[in-house]
mmCIF file of the N, C-alpha and C atoms, coordinates in Angstrom:
data_MODEL
# 
_entry.id   MODEL 
# 
loop_
_atom_site.group_PDB 
_atom_site.id 
_atom_site.type_symbol 
_atom_site.label_atom_id 
_atom_site.label_alt_id 
_atom_site.label_comp_id 
_atom_site.label_asym_id 
_atom_site.label_entity_id 
_atom_site.label_seq_id 
_atom_site.pdbx_PDB_ins_code 
_atom_site.Cartn_x 
_atom_site.Cartn_y 
_atom_site.Cartn_z 
_atom_site.occupancy 
_atom_site.B_iso_or_equiv 
_atom_site.pdbx_formal_charge 
_atom_site.auth_seq_id 
_atom_site.auth_comp_id 
_atom_site.auth_asym_id 
_atom_site.auth_atom_id 
_atom_site.pdbx_PDB_model_num 
ATOM 1   N N  . MET A 1 1  ? 0.811   -1.200 0.000  1.00 0.00 ? 1  MET A N  1 
ATOM 2   C CA . MET A 1 1  ? 0.000   0.000  0.000  1.00 0.00 ? 1  MET A CA 1 
ATOM 3   C C  . MET A 1 1  ? 0.852   1.261  0.000  1.00 0.00 ? 1  MET A C  1 
ATOM 4   N N  . ALA A 1 2  ? 2.148   1.113  -0.145 1.00 0.00 ? 2  ALA A N  1 
ATOM 5   C CA . ALA A 1 2  ? 3.035   2.262  -0.094 1.00 0.00 ? 2  ALA A CA 1 
ATOM 6   C C  . ALA A 1 2  ? 2.703   3.282  -1.188 1.00 0.00 ? 2  ALA A C  1 
ATOM 7   N N  . ASP A 1 3  ? 2.130   2.827  -2.292 1.00 0.00 ? 3  ASP A N  1 
ATOM 8   C CA . ASP A 1 3  ? 1.812   3.751  -3.371 1.00 0.00 ? 3  ASP A CA 1 
ATOM 9   C C  . ASP A 1 3  ? 0.568   4.583  -3.077 1.00 0.00 ? 3  ASP A C  1 
ATOM 10  N N  . LYS A 1 4  ? -0.120  4.302  -1.983 1.00 0.00 ? 4  LYS A N  1 
ATOM 11  C CA . LYS A 1 4  ? -1.333  5.038  -1.663 1.00 0.00 ? 4  LYS A CA 1 
ATOM 12  C C  . LYS A 1 4  ? -1.129  6.028  -0.529 1.00 0.00 ? 4  LYS A C  1 
ATOM 13  N N  . THR A 1 5  ? 0.111   6.281  -0.150 1.00 0.00 ? 5  THR A N  1 
ATOM 14  C CA . THR A 1 5  ? 0.370   7.223  0.919  1.00 0.00 ? 5  THR A CA 1 
ATOM 15  C C  . THR A 1 5  ? 0.964   8.504  0.343  1.00 0.00 ? 5  THR A C  1 
ATOM 16  N N  . VAL A 1 6  ? 1.049   9.504  1.164  1.00 0.00 ? 6  VAL A N  1 
ATOM 17  C CA . VAL A 1 6  ? 1.567   10.804 0.749  1.00 0.00 ? 6  VAL A CA 1 
ATOM 18  C C  . VAL A 1 6  ? 3.093   10.749 0.736  1.00 0.00 ? 6  VAL A C  1 
ATOM 19  N N  . SER A 1 7  ? 3.690   11.226 -0.331 1.00 0.00 ? 7  SER A N  1 
ATOM 20  C CA . SER A 1 7  ? 5.143   11.226 -0.441 1.00 0.00 ? 7  SER A CA 1 
ATOM 21  C C  . SER A 1 7  ? 5.743   12.236 0.536  1.00 0.00 ? 7  SER A C  1 
ATOM 22  N N  . PRO A 1 8  ? 6.980   12.009 0.966  1.00 0.00 ? 8  PRO A N  1 
ATOM 23  C CA . PRO A 1 8  ? 7.635   12.971 1.861  1.00 0.00 ? 8  PRO A CA 1 
ATOM 24  C C  . PRO A 1 8  ? 7.717   14.375 1.248  1.00 0.00 ? 8  PRO A C  1 
ATOM 25  N N  . ASP A 1 9  ? 7.907   14.458 -0.064 1.00 0.00 ? 9  ASP A N  1 
ATOM 26  C CA . ASP A 1 9  ? 7.975   15.772 -0.722 1.00 0.00 ? 9  ASP A CA 1 
ATOM 27  C C  . ASP A 1 9  ? 6.646   16.510 -0.632 1.00 0.00 ? 9  ASP A C  1 
ATOM 28  N N  . LEU A 1 10 ? 5.542   15.797 -0.838 1.00 0.00 ? 10 LEU A N  1 
ATOM 29  C CA . LEU A 1 10 ? 4.223   16.410 -0.734 1.00 0.00 ? 10 LEU A CA 1 
ATOM 30  C C  . LEU A 1 10 ? 3.924   16.792 0.708  1.00 0.00 ? 10 LEU A C  1 
ATOM 31  N N  . LEU A 1 11 ? 4.282   15.920 1.641  1.00 0.00 ? 11 LEU A N  1 
ATOM 32  C CA . LEU A 1 11 ? 4.059   16.204 3.056  1.00 0.00 ? 11 LEU A CA 1 
ATOM 33  C C  . LEU A 1 11 ? 4.791   17.479 3.480  1.00 0.00 ? 11 LEU A C  1 
ATOM 34  N N  . GLU A 1 12 ? 5.939   17.720 2.901  1.00 0.00 ? 12 GLU A N  1 
ATOM 35  C CA . GLU A 1 12 ? 6.734   18.904 3.243  1.00 0.00 ? 12 GLU A CA 1 
ATOM 36  C C  . GLU A 1 12 ? 6.038   20.203 2.831  1.00 0.00 ? 12 GLU A C  1 
ATOM 37  N N  . ILE A 1 13 ? 5.228   20.172 1.780  1.00 0.00 ? 13 ILE A N  1 
ATOM 38  C CA . ILE A 1 13 ? 4.579   21.412 1.327  1.00 0.00 ? 13 ILE A CA 1 
ATOM 39  C C  . ILE A 1 13 ? 3.112   21.539 1.744  1.00 0.00 ? 13 ILE A C  1 
ATOM 40  N N  . LEU A 1 14 ? 2.457   20.423 2.052  1.00 0.00 ? 14 LEU A N  1 
ATOM 41  C CA . LEU A 1 14 ? 1.053   20.486 2.476  1.00 0.00 ? 14 LEU A CA 1 
ATOM 42  C C  . LEU A 1 14 ? 0.930   21.190 3.830  1.00 0.00 ? 14 LEU A C  1 
ATOM 43  N N  . ARG A 1 15 ? -0.123  21.987 3.971  1.00 0.00 ? 15 ARG A N  1 
ATOM 44  C CA . ARG A 1 15 ? -0.426  22.639 5.238  1.00 0.00 ? 15 ARG A CA 1 
ATOM 45  C C  . ARG A 1 15 ? -1.930  22.567 5.472  1.00 0.00 ? 15 ARG A C  1 
ATOM 46  N N  . CYS A 1 16 ? -2.321  22.565 6.727  1.00 0.00 ? 16 CYS A N  1 
ATOM 47  C CA . CYS A 1 16 ? -3.732  22.600 7.086  1.00 0.00 ? 16 CYS A CA 1 
ATOM 48  C C  . CYS A 1 16 ? -4.318  23.911 6.555  1.00 0.00 ? 16 CYS A C  1 
ATOM 49  N N  . PRO A 1 17 ? -5.389  23.831 5.760  1.00 0.00 ? 17 PRO A N  1 
ATOM 50  C CA . PRO A 1 17 ? -5.955  25.046 5.180  1.00 0.00 ? 17 PRO A CA 1 
ATOM 51  C C  . PRO A 1 17 ? -6.569  25.994 6.207  1.00 0.00 ? 17 PRO A C  1 
ATOM 52  N N  . GLU A 1 18 ? -6.853  25.513 7.393  1.00 0.00 ? 18 GLU A N  1 
ATOM 53  C CA . GLU A 1 18 ? -7.363  26.389 8.453  1.00 0.00 ? 18 GLU A CA 1 
ATOM 54  C C  . GLU A 1 18 ? -6.191  27.011 9.224  1.00 0.00 ? 18 GLU A C  1 
ATOM 55  N N  . ALA A 1 19 ? -5.270  26.181 9.672  1.00 0.00 ? 19 ALA A N  1 
ATOM 56  C CA . ALA A 1 19 ? -4.188  26.646 10.539 1.00 0.00 ? 19 ALA A CA 1 
ATOM 57  C C  . ALA A 1 19 ? -3.164  27.502 9.815  1.00 0.00 ? 19 ALA A C  1 
ATOM 58  N N  . VAL A 1 20 ? -3.084  27.393 8.514  1.00 0.00 ? 20 VAL A N  1 
ATOM 59  C CA . VAL A 1 20 ? -2.095  28.170 7.764  1.00 0.00 ? 20 VAL A CA 1 
ATOM 60  C C  . VAL A 1 20 ? -2.301  29.677 7.965  1.00 0.00 ? 20 VAL A C  1 
ATOM 61  N N  . HIS A 1 21 ? -3.488  30.073 8.377  1.00 0.00 ? 21 HIS A N  1 
ATOM 62  C CA . HIS A 1 21 ? -3.798  31.485 8.598  1.00 0.00 ? 21 HIS A CA 1 
ATOM 63  C C  . HIS A 1 21 ? -3.567  31.929 10.044 1.00 0.00 ? 21 HIS A C  1 
ATOM 64  N N  . PHE A 1 22 ? -3.238  30.990 10.925 1.00 0.00 ? 22 PHE A N  1 
ATOM 65  C CA . PHE A 1 22 ? -3.015  31.339 12.334 1.00 0.00 ? 22 PHE A CA 1 
ATOM 66  C C  . PHE A 1 22 ? -1.781  32.226 12.445 1.00 0.00 ? 22 PHE A C  1 
ATOM 67  N N  . THR A 1 23 ? -1.876  33.271 13.243 1.00 0.00 ? 23 THR A N  1 
ATOM 68  C CA . THR A 1 23 ? -0.742  34.181 13.418 1.00 0.00 ? 23 THR A CA 1 
ATOM 69  C C  . THR A 1 23 ? -0.013  33.949 14.737 1.00 0.00 ? 23 THR A C  1 
ATOM 70  N N  . ASP A 1 24 ? -0.537  33.045 15.558 1.00 0.00 ? 24 ASP A N  1 
ATOM 71  C CA . ASP A 1 24 ? 0.064   32.811 16.872 1.00 0.00 ? 24 ASP A CA 1 
ATOM 72  C C  . ASP A 1 24 ? 0.757   31.454 16.980 1.00 0.00 ? 24 ASP A C  1 
ATOM 73  N N  . LYS A 1 25 ? 1.055   30.826 15.838 1.00 0.00 ? 25 LYS A N  1 
ATOM 74  C CA . LYS A 1 25 ? 1.646   29.486 15.845 1.00 0.00 ? 25 LYS A CA 1 
ATOM 75  C C  . LYS A 1 25 ? 3.024   29.444 15.185 1.00 0.00 ? 25 LYS A C  1 
ATOM 76  N N  . GLY A 1 26 ? 3.750   30.547 15.226 1.00 0.00 ? 26 GLY A N  1 
ATOM 77  C CA . GLY A 1 26 ? 5.095   30.568 14.662 1.00 0.00 ? 26 GLY A CA 1 
ATOM 78  C C  . GLY A 1 26 ? 5.124   30.943 13.198 1.00 0.00 ? 26 GLY A C  1 
ATOM 79  N N  . ASP A 1 27 ? 6.278   30.708 12.582 1.00 0.00 ? 27 ASP A N  1 
ATOM 80  C CA . ASP A 1 27 ? 6.510   31.124 11.196 1.00 0.00 ? 27 ASP A CA 1 
ATOM 81  C C  . ASP A 1 27 ? 5.951   30.172 10.153 1.00 0.00 ? 27 ASP A C  1 
ATOM 82  N N  . ASP A 1 28 ? 5.608   28.946 10.557 1.00 0.00 ? 28 ASP A N  1 
ATOM 83  C CA . ASP A 1 28 ? 5.155   27.942 9.598  1.00 0.00 ? 28 ASP A CA 1 
ATOM 84  C C  . ASP A 1 28 ? 3.980   27.145 10.175 1.00 0.00 ? 28 ASP A C  1 
ATOM 85  N N  . PRO A 1 29 ? 2.844   27.823 10.381 1.00 0.00 ? 29 PRO A N  1 
ATOM 86  C CA . PRO A 1 29 ? 1.708   27.130 10.987 1.00 0.00 ? 29 PRO A CA 1 
ATOM 87  C C  . PRO A 1 29 ? 1.065   26.142 10.023 1.00 0.00 ? 29 PRO A C  1 
ATOM 88  N N  . GLY A 1 30 ? 0.400   25.142 10.604 1.00 0.00 ? 30 GLY A N  1 
ATOM 89  C CA . GLY A 1 30 ? -0.379  24.212 9.792  1.00 0.00 ? 30 GLY A CA 1 
ATOM 90  C C  . GLY A 1 30 ? 0.374   23.001 9.287  1.00 0.00 ? 30 GLY A C  1 
ATOM 91  N N  . ARG A 1 31 ? 1.575   22.765 9.794  1.00 0.00 ? 31 ARG A N  1 
ATOM 92  C CA . ARG A 1 31 ? 2.314   21.572 9.367  1.00 0.00 ? 31 ARG A CA 1 
ATOM 93  C C  . ARG A 1 31 ? 1.508   20.320 9.724  1.00 0.00 ? 31 ARG A C  1 
ATOM 94  N N  . LEU A 1 32 ? 1.683   19.288 8.919  1.00 0.00 ? 32 LEU A N  1 
ATOM 95  C CA . LEU A 1 32 ? 0.901   18.069 9.065  1.00 0.00 ? 32 LEU A CA 1 
ATOM 96  C C  . LEU A 1 32 ? 1.796   16.877 9.377  1.00 0.00 ? 32 LEU A C  1 
ATOM 97  N N  . GLU A 1 33 ? 1.250   15.960 10.161 1.00 0.00 ? 33 GLU A N  1 
ATOM 98  C CA . GLU A 1 33 ? 1.944   14.721 10.491 1.00 0.00 ? 33 GLU A CA 1 
ATOM 99  C C  . GLU A 1 33 ? 1.150   13.554 9.921  1.00 0.00 ? 33 GLU A C  1 
ATOM 100 N N  . LEU A 1 34 ? 1.842   12.635 9.308  1.00 0.00 ? 34 LEU A N  1 
ATOM 101 C CA . LEU A 1 34 ? 1.233   11.443 8.738  1.00 0.00 ? 34 LEU A CA 1 
ATOM 102 C C  . LEU A 1 34 ? 1.095   10.398 9.844  1.00 0.00 ? 34 LEU A C  1 
ATOM 103 N N  . VAL A 1 35 ? -0.137  9.910  10.069 1.00 0.00 ? 35 VAL A N  1 
ATOM 104 C CA . VAL A 1 35 ? -0.392  8.945  11.146 1.00 0.00 ? 35 VAL A CA 1 
ATOM 105 C C  . VAL A 1 35 ? -1.247  7.785  10.637 1.00 0.00 ? 35 VAL A C  1 
ATOM 106 N N  . ARG A 1 36 ? -1.395  6.793  11.500 1.00 0.00 ? 36 ARG A N  1 
ATOM 107 C CA . ARG A 1 36 ? -2.258  5.633  11.234 1.00 0.00 ? 36 ARG A CA 1 
ATOM 108 C C  . ARG A 1 36 ? -1.867  4.946  9.918  1.00 0.00 ? 36 ARG A C  1 
ATOM 109 N N  . ASP A 1 37 ? -0.587  4.586  9.830  1.00 0.00 ? 37 ASP A N  1 
ATOM 110 C CA . ASP A 1 37 ? -0.063  3.871  8.655  1.00 0.00 ? 37 ASP A CA 1 
ATOM 111 C C  . ASP A 1 37 ? -0.293  4.629  7.355  1.00 0.00 ? 37 ASP A C  1 
ATOM 112 N N  . GLY A 1 38 ? -0.160  5.943  7.419  1.00 0.00 ? 38 GLY A N  1 
ATOM 113 C CA . GLY A 1 38 ? -0.288  6.762  6.216  1.00 0.00 ? 38 GLY A CA 1 
ATOM 114 C C  . GLY A 1 38 ? -1.700  6.994  5.747  1.00 0.00 ? 38 GLY A C  1 
ATOM 115 N N  . ASN A 1 39 ? -2.692  6.798  6.629  1.00 0.00 ? 39 ASN A N  1 
ATOM 116 C CA . ASN A 1 39 ? -4.095  6.973  6.254  1.00 0.00 ? 39 ASN A CA 1 
ATOM 117 C C  . ASN A 1 39 ? -4.677  8.318  6.662  1.00 0.00 ? 39 ASN A C  1 
ATOM 118 N N  . TRP A 1 40 ? -3.947  9.081  7.497  1.00 0.00 ? 40 TRP A N  1 
ATOM 119 C CA . TRP A 1 40 ? -4.464  10.347 8.010  1.00 0.00 ? 40 TRP A CA 1 
ATOM 120 C C  . TRP A 1 40 ? -3.356  11.390 8.104  1.00 0.00 ? 40 TRP A C  1 
ATOM 121 N N  . LEU A 1 41 ? -3.727  12.644 7.936  1.00 0.00 ? 41 LEU A N  1 
ATOM 122 C CA . LEU A 1 41 ? -2.851  13.773 8.191  1.00 0.00 ? 41 LEU A CA 1 
ATOM 123 C C  . LEU A 1 41 ? -3.426  14.528 9.379  1.00 0.00 ? 41 LEU A C  1 
ATOM 124 N N  . VAL A 1 42 ? -2.583  14.819 10.359 1.00 0.00 ? 42 VAL A N  1 
ATOM 125 C CA . VAL A 1 42 ? -3.025  15.491 11.577 1.00 0.00 ? 42 VAL A CA 1 
ATOM 126 C C  . VAL A 1 42 ? -2.277  16.808 11.721 1.00 0.00 ? 42 VAL A C  1 
ATOM 127 N N  . CYS A 1 43 ? -3.027  17.858 12.036 1.00 0.00 ? 43 CYS A N  1 
ATOM 128 C CA . CYS A 1 43 ? -2.456  19.179 12.279 1.00 0.00 ? 43 CYS A CA 1 
ATOM 129 C C  . CYS A 1 43 ? -2.509  19.464 13.774 1.00 0.00 ? 43 CYS A C  1 
ATOM 130 N N  . GLU A 1 44 ? -1.349  19.594 14.391 1.00 0.00 ? 44 GLU A N  1 
ATOM 131 C CA . GLU A 1 44 ? -1.294  19.890 15.821 1.00 0.00 ? 44 GLU A CA 1 
ATOM 132 C C  . GLU A 1 44 ? -1.834  21.294 16.108 1.00 0.00 ? 44 GLU A C  1 
ATOM 133 N N  . ASP A 1 45 ? -1.596  22.241 15.204 1.00 0.00 ? 45 ASP A N  1 
ATOM 134 C CA . ASP A 1 45 ? -2.018  23.629 15.432 1.00 0.00 ? 45 ASP A CA 1 
ATOM 135 C C  . ASP A 1 45 ? -3.531  23.789 15.510 1.00 0.00 ? 45 ASP A C  1 
ATOM 136 N N  . SER A 1 46 ? -4.268  23.116 14.628 1.00 0.00 ? 46 SER A N  1 
ATOM 137 C CA . SER A 1 46 ? -5.730  23.262 14.591 1.00 0.00 ? 46 SER A CA 1 
ATOM 138 C C  . SER A 1 46 ? -6.447  22.098 15.268 1.00 0.00 ? 46 SER A C  1 
ATOM 139 N N  . GLY A 1 47 ? -5.789  20.955 15.340 1.00 0.00 ? 47 GLY A N  1 
ATOM 140 C CA . GLY A 1 47 ? -6.440  19.747 15.844 1.00 0.00 ? 47 GLY A CA 1 
ATOM 141 C C  . GLY A 1 47 ? -7.198  19.000 14.755 1.00 0.00 ? 47 GLY A C  1 
ATOM 142 N N  . ASN A 1 48 ? -7.218  19.551 13.550 1.00 0.00 ? 48 ASN A N  1 
ATOM 143 C CA . ASN A 1 48 ? -7.929  18.900 12.444 1.00 0.00 ? 48 ASN A CA 1 
ATOM 144 C C  . ASN A 1 48 ? -7.197  17.634 12.005 1.00 0.00 ? 48 ASN A C  1 
ATOM 145 N N  . LYS A 1 49 ? -7.995  16.668 11.538 1.00 0.00 ? 49 LYS A N  1 
ATOM 146 C CA . LYS A 1 49 ? -7.463  15.403 11.047 1.00 0.00 ? 49 LYS A CA 1 
ATOM 147 C C  . LYS A 1 49 ? -8.080  15.144 9.677  1.00 0.00 ? 49 LYS A C  1 
ATOM 148 N N  . TYR A 1 50 ? -7.201  15.000 8.684  1.00 0.00 ? 50 TYR A N  1 
ATOM 149 C CA . TYR A 1 50 ? -7.640  14.864 7.302  1.00 0.00 ? 50 TYR A CA 1 
ATOM 150 C C  . TYR A 1 50 ? -7.409  13.443 6.794  1.00 0.00 ? 50 TYR A C  1 
ATOM 151 N N  . PRO A 1 51 ? -8.464  12.792 6.281  1.00 0.00 ? 51 PRO A N  1 
ATOM 152 C CA . PRO A 1 51 ? -8.303  11.438 5.755  1.00 0.00 ? 51 PRO A CA 1 
ATOM 153 C C  . PRO A 1 51 ? -7.570  11.447 4.413  1.00 0.00 ? 51 PRO A C  1 
ATOM 154 N N  . ILE A 1 52 ? -6.903  10.344 4.137  1.00 0.00 ? 52 ILE A N  1 
ATOM 155 C CA . ILE A 1 52 ? -6.286  10.134 2.827  1.00 0.00 ? 52 ILE A CA 1 
ATOM 156 C C  . ILE A 1 52 ? -7.043  8.974  2.203  1.00 0.00 ? 52 ILE A C  1 
ATOM 157 N N  . ARG A 1 53 ? -7.736  9.275  1.105  1.00 0.00 ? 53 ARG A N  1 
ATOM 158 C CA . ARG A 1 53 ? -8.560  8.267  0.433  1.00 0.00 ? 53 ARG A CA 1 
ATOM 159 C C  . ARG A 1 53 ? -7.975  7.975  -0.942 1.00 0.00 ? 53 ARG A C  1 
ATOM 160 N N  . SER A 1 54 ? -7.678  6.729  -1.197 1.00 0.00 ? 54 SER A N  1 
ATOM 161 C CA . SER A 1 54 ? -7.080  6.305  -2.480 1.00 0.00 ? 54 SER A CA 1 
ATOM 162 C C  . SER A 1 54 ? -5.837  7.120  -2.799 1.00 0.00 ? 54 SER A C  1 
ATOM 163 N N  . GLY A 1 55 ? -5.043  7.430  -1.784 1.00 0.00 ? 55 GLY A N  1 
ATOM 164 C CA . GLY A 1 55 ? -3.803  8.165  -1.972 1.00 0.00 ? 55 GLY A CA 1 
ATOM 165 C C  . GLY A 1 55 ? -3.955  9.663  -2.092 1.00 0.00 ? 55 GLY A C  1 
ATOM 166 N N  . ILE A 1 56 ? -5.182  10.171 -1.945 1.00 0.00 ? 56 ILE A N  1 
ATOM 167 C CA . ILE A 1 56 ? -5.441  11.603 -2.107 1.00 0.00 ? 56 ILE A CA 1 
ATOM 168 C C  . ILE A 1 56 ? -5.870  12.219 -0.779 1.00 0.00 ? 56 ILE A C  1 
ATOM 169 N N  . PRO A 1 57 ? -5.084  13.171 -0.256 1.00 0.00 ? 57 PRO A N  1 
ATOM 170 C CA . PRO A 1 57 ? -5.480  13.838 0.986  1.00 0.00 ? 57 PRO A CA 1 
ATOM 171 C C  . PRO A 1 57 ? -6.740  14.678 0.769  1.00 0.00 ? 57 PRO A C  1 
ATOM 172 N N  . VAL A 1 58 ? -7.722  14.507 1.647  1.00 0.00 ? 58 VAL A N  1 
ATOM 173 C CA . VAL A 1 58 ? -8.959  15.288 1.571  1.00 0.00 ? 58 VAL A CA 1 
ATOM 174 C C  . VAL A 1 58 ? -8.768  16.494 2.487  1.00 0.00 ? 58 VAL A C  1 
ATOM 175 N N  . MET A 1 59 ? -8.299  17.599 1.902  1.00 0.00 ? 59 MET A N  1 
ATOM 176 C CA . MET A 1 59 ? -7.881  18.770 2.666  1.00 0.00 ? 59 MET A CA 1 
ATOM 177 C C  . MET A 1 59 ? -8.985  19.827 2.765  1.00 0.00 ? 59 MET A C  1 
ATOM 178 N N  . LEU A 1 60 ? -10.195 19.388 3.043  1.00 0.00 ? 60 LEU A N  1 
ATOM 179 C CA . LEU A 1 60 ? -11.313 20.304 3.229  1.00 0.00 ? 60 LEU A CA 1 
ATOM 180 C C  . LEU A 1 60 ? -11.442 20.611 4.719  1.00 0.00 ? 60 LEU A C  1 
ATOM 181 N N  . ILE A 1 61 ? -11.577 21.874 5.063  1.00 0.00 ? 61 ILE A N  1 
ATOM 182 C CA . ILE A 1 61 ? -11.658 22.261 6.472  1.00 0.00 ? 61 ILE A CA 1 
ATOM 183 C C  . ILE A 1 61 ? -12.798 21.529 7.175  1.00 0.00 ? 61 ILE A C  1 
ATOM 184 N N  . ASP A 1 62 ? -13.965 21.463 6.546  1.00 0.00 ? 62 ASP A N  1 
ATOM 185 C CA . ASP A 1 62 ? -15.112 20.771 7.160  1.00 0.00 ? 62 ASP A CA 1 
ATOM 186 C C  . ASP A 1 62 ? -14.786 19.314 7.462  1.00 0.00 ? 62 ASP A C  1 
ATOM 187 N N  . GLU A 1 63 ? -14.057 18.661 6.558  1.00 0.00 ? 63 GLU A N  1 
ATOM 188 C CA . GLU A 1 63 ? -13.689 17.257 6.766  1.00 0.00 ? 63 GLU A CA 1 
ATOM 189 C C  . GLU A 1 63 ? -12.711 17.126 7.928  1.00 0.00 ? 63 GLU A C  1 
ATOM 190 N N  . GLY A 1 64 ? -11.731 17.996 7.988  1.00 0.00 ? 64 GLY A N  1 
ATOM 191 C CA . GLY A 1 64 ? -10.758 17.967 9.073  1.00 0.00 ? 64 GLY A CA 1 
ATOM 192 C C  . GLY A 1 64 ? -11.383 18.237 10.430 1.00 0.00 ? 64 GLY A C  1 
ATOM 193 N N  . GLN A 1 65 ? -12.323 19.178 10.468 1.00 0.00 ? 65 GLN A N  1 
ATOM 194 C CA . GLN A 1 65 ? -12.997 19.522 11.724 1.00 0.00 ? 65 GLN A CA 1 
ATOM 195 C C  . GLN A 1 65 ? -13.897 18.397 12.206 1.00 0.00 ? 65 GLN A C  1 
ATOM 196 N N  . LYS A 1 66 ? -14.453 17.642 11.274 1.00 0.00 ? 66 LYS A N  1 
ATOM 197 C CA . LYS A 1 66 ? -15.352 16.539 11.624 1.00 0.00 ? 66 LYS A CA 1 
ATOM 198 C C  . LYS A 1 66 ? -14.644 15.509 12.508 1.00 0.00 ? 66 LYS A C  1 
ATOM 199 N N  . TRP A 1 67 ? -13.347 15.348 12.338 1.00 0.00 ? 67 TRP A N  1 
ATOM 200 C CA . TRP A 1 67 ? -12.570 14.338 13.063 1.00 0.00 ? 67 TRP A CA 1 
ATOM 201 C C  . TRP A 1 67 ? -11.767 14.938 14.220 1.00 0.00 ? 67 TRP A C  1 
ATOM 202 N N  . ARG A 1 68 ? -11.925 16.217 14.471 1.00 0.00 ? 68 ARG A N  1 
ATOM 203 C CA . ARG A 1 68 ? -11.117 16.932 15.464 1.00 0.00 ? 68 ARG A CA 1 
ATOM 204 C C  . ARG A 1 68 ? -11.176 16.290 16.849 1.00 0.00 ? 68 ARG A C  1 
ATOM 205 N N  . ASP A 1 69 ? -12.339 15.853 17.268 1.00 0.00 ? 69 ASP A N  1 
ATOM 206 C CA . ASP A 1 69 ? -12.499 15.296 18.613 1.00 0.00 ? 69 ASP A CA 1 
ATOM 207 C C  . ASP A 1 69 ? -12.207 13.796 18.695 1.00 0.00 ? 69 ASP A C  1 
ATOM 208 N N  . THR A 1 70 ? -11.828 13.187 17.599 1.00 0.00 ? 70 THR A N  1 
ATOM 209 C CA . THR A 1 70 ? -11.495 11.766 17.581 1.00 0.00 ? 70 THR A CA 1 
ATOM 210 C C  . THR A 1 70 ? -10.009 11.607 17.887 1.00 0.00 ? 70 THR A C  1 
ATOM 211 N N  . ALA A 1 71 ? -9.691  10.776 18.864 1.00 0.00 ? 71 ALA A N  1 
ATOM 212 C CA . ALA A 1 71 ? -8.289  10.514 19.201 1.00 0.00 ? 71 ALA A CA 1 
ATOM 213 C C  . ALA A 1 71 ? -7.598  9.847  18.010 1.00 0.00 ? 71 ALA A C  1 
ATOM 214 N N  . VAL A 1 72 ? -6.322  10.139 17.824 1.00 0.00 ? 72 VAL A N  1 
ATOM 215 C CA . VAL A 1 72 ? -5.570  9.563  16.714 1.00 0.00 ? 72 VAL A CA 1 
ATOM 216 C C  . VAL A 1 72 ? -5.700  8.041  16.695 1.00 0.00 ? 72 VAL A C  1 
ATOM 217 N N  . ASP A 1 73 ? -5.585  7.414  17.844 1.00 0.00 ? 73 ASP A N  1 
ATOM 218 C CA . ASP A 1 73 ? -5.677  5.953  17.910 1.00 0.00 ? 73 ASP A CA 1 
ATOM 219 C C  . ASP A 1 73 ? -7.059  5.422  17.548 1.00 0.00 ? 73 ASP A C  1 
ATOM 220 N N  . ASP A 1 74 ? -8.070  6.288  17.562 1.00 0.00 ? 74 ASP A N  1 
ATOM 221 C CA . ASP A 1 74 ? -9.435  5.877  17.235 1.00 0.00 ? 74 ASP A CA 1 
ATOM 222 C C  . ASP A 1 74 ? -9.834  6.198  15.796 1.00 0.00 ? 74 ASP A C  1 
ATOM 223 N N  . LEU A 1 75 ? -8.953  6.835  15.026 1.00 0.00 ? 75 LEU A N  1 
ATOM 224 C CA . LEU A 1 75 ? -9.268  7.136  13.630 1.00 0.00 ? 75 LEU A CA 1 
ATOM 225 C C  . LEU A 1 75 ? -9.375  5.831  12.840 1.00 0.00 ? 75 LEU A C  1 
ATOM 226 N N  . PRO A 1 76 ? -10.440 5.674  12.061 1.00 0.00 ? 76 PRO A N  1 
ATOM 227 C CA . PRO A 1 76 ? -10.634 4.415  11.344 1.00 0.00 ? 76 PRO A CA 1 
ATOM 228 C C  . PRO A 1 76 ? -9.622  4.226  10.213 1.00 0.00 ? 76 PRO A C  1 
ATOM 229 N N  . VAL A 1 77 ? -9.162  2.992  10.060 1.00 0.00 ? 77 VAL A N  1 
ATOM 230 C CA . VAL A 1 77 ? -8.246  2.633  8.989  1.00 0.00 ? 77 VAL A CA 1 
ATOM 231 C C  . VAL A 1 77 ? -8.852  1.459  8.235  1.00 0.00 ? 77 VAL A C  1 
ATOM 232 N N  . PRO A 1 78 ? -9.092  1.650  6.939  1.00 0.00 ? 78 PRO A N  1 
ATOM 233 C CA . PRO A 1 78 ? -8.916  2.882  6.184  1.00 0.00 ? 78 PRO A CA 1 
ATOM 234 C C  . PRO A 1 78 ? -10.017 3.894  6.512  1.00 0.00 ? 78 PRO A C  1 
ATOM 235 N N  . PRO A 1 79 ? -9.786  5.161  6.164  1.00 0.00 ? 79 PRO A N  1 
ATOM 236 C CA . PRO A 1 79 ? -10.823 6.167  6.412  1.00 0.00 ? 79 PRO A CA 1 
ATOM 237 C C  . PRO A 1 79 ? -12.104 5.808  5.652  1.00 0.00 ? 79 PRO A C  1 
ATOM 238 N N  . PRO A 1 80 ? -13.257 6.097  6.247  1.00 0.00 ? 80 PRO A N  1 
ATOM 239 C CA . PRO A 1 80 ? -14.521 5.813  5.556  1.00 0.00 ? 80 PRO A CA 1 
ATOM 240 C C  . PRO A 1 80 ? -14.685 6.725  4.343  1.00 0.00 ? 80 PRO A C  1 
ATOM 241 N N  . GLU A 1 81 ? -15.391 6.233  3.364  1.00 0.00 ? 81 GLU A N  1 
ATOM 242 C CA . GLU A 1 81 ? -15.690 7.055  2.192  1.00 0.00 ? 81 GLU A CA 1 
ATOM 243 C C  . GLU A 1 81 ? -16.639 8.174  2.599  1.00 0.00 ? 81 GLU A C  1 
ATOM 244 N N  . ALA A 1 82 ? -16.592 9.262  1.886  1.00 0.00 ? 82 ALA A N  1 
ATOM 245 C CA . ALA A 1 82 ? -17.427 10.430 2.210  1.00 0.00 ? 82 ALA A CA 1 
ATOM 246 C C  . ALA A 1 82 ? -18.896 10.127 2.052  1.00 0.00 ? 82 ALA A C  1 
# 
């Protein structure tokens, strides 16, 4: 399933679309961490969690906020379809 995860190069440039506008989180807000065997992107700054479906990160603020209160260990693998 390695071909269905986000590449390190893409991970380096992707940012949370909500947190990227935060002015109180340093010079580079919205950085994302790949979790749950490459199935989710998590933003520490906003708390949003974005699913990766068929290798494509779903970077919609509404989608990220929907999973905000779900613990990382409780995020479903694979992410459910929309």
